[in-house]
N, C-alpha and C positions, 0 to 999 in steps of 0.2 A: 504493500500500500504506499507507494512513493509518491503517488499523484493525488494528494488530498483534494486540492481545488477541483480537479477534474471528477473526483469521486462525489464531491458535493453537488457538483453541477449535474452529474448523471442521477443522483438521487433526486434532485428537485426535478429534473424532466420525468422520471419515472412517477414521482408523486402527481405529478400534473397528469400524465397519460391515464394513470389507474383511477384518478378522481373523475377524470372527464369521459371515461370510456365506459358505456352502458352495458356493453356485452360481457363484461367480467362479472362474475358472482361475487357476492358479498364475502363469502368464505375464502375465495382467491385473494381478494383485496386485502382481508385481514392477514393473510400469510405476507403478502408484500408489505403491508405497514408494518407488521412486527419484525420482518427481516431488516426493513429500512432503520426502525427505531434502534435496533441493537447494532447495526452497522454503523450509524452516526455516533452511538456511544463508544464504539470501538475506535473510530476515527478521532474521537475527542481525546482518548487515552493516548493514542499514537501521537498526535500532534502536540501532547503536554512534553514530548521530549524524553521523559523518563517514565518508566513502568513502575506503577503502585502495585506491588504483589496484592495486596488486600482488595483493591479497587478491581483488579483481573478477576480475582477468585469470585467476587461478589457477582460481577456481571456473568461469569461462567455459570455460576448457579442459577441466577436468573433465566439464562437461555436454556440450561438444561431443564428447568421446570415449566417452560413457556409451552403450552398445549398447541397453539396453532403457529407454527415457525416453519418456514421452507429453509433449506440450507443451513441447518443447525450445526452438522458437521464442519462445514467450511468456516463458520463463525468461531467454533471451538478452536479449530485449526490455527487460526489468525490470533486467538487470544493467547494460544500456546506459544507462538512465535513471539509475540510481545514479551511473555514471560521469561523466554530464553534471553533477551537482550538486555 
């Protein structure tokens, strides 16, 4: 995640698309919204420049317990990468 500004731009574009597209089910939209919420939190931790172990573990616990979430494994992997650095 070296391109933080582009990531935020893509998040914003995705949110607008999902919000304005009537063909998507509410269930699918909830998957997307949850993924974006956790991705933004991950980006926030990353952009701080230093990894806070307790913050990372807390976010990991929240991701693991989220019932409706796409790409859970990817989010956990990225958190693990932050924890290593």
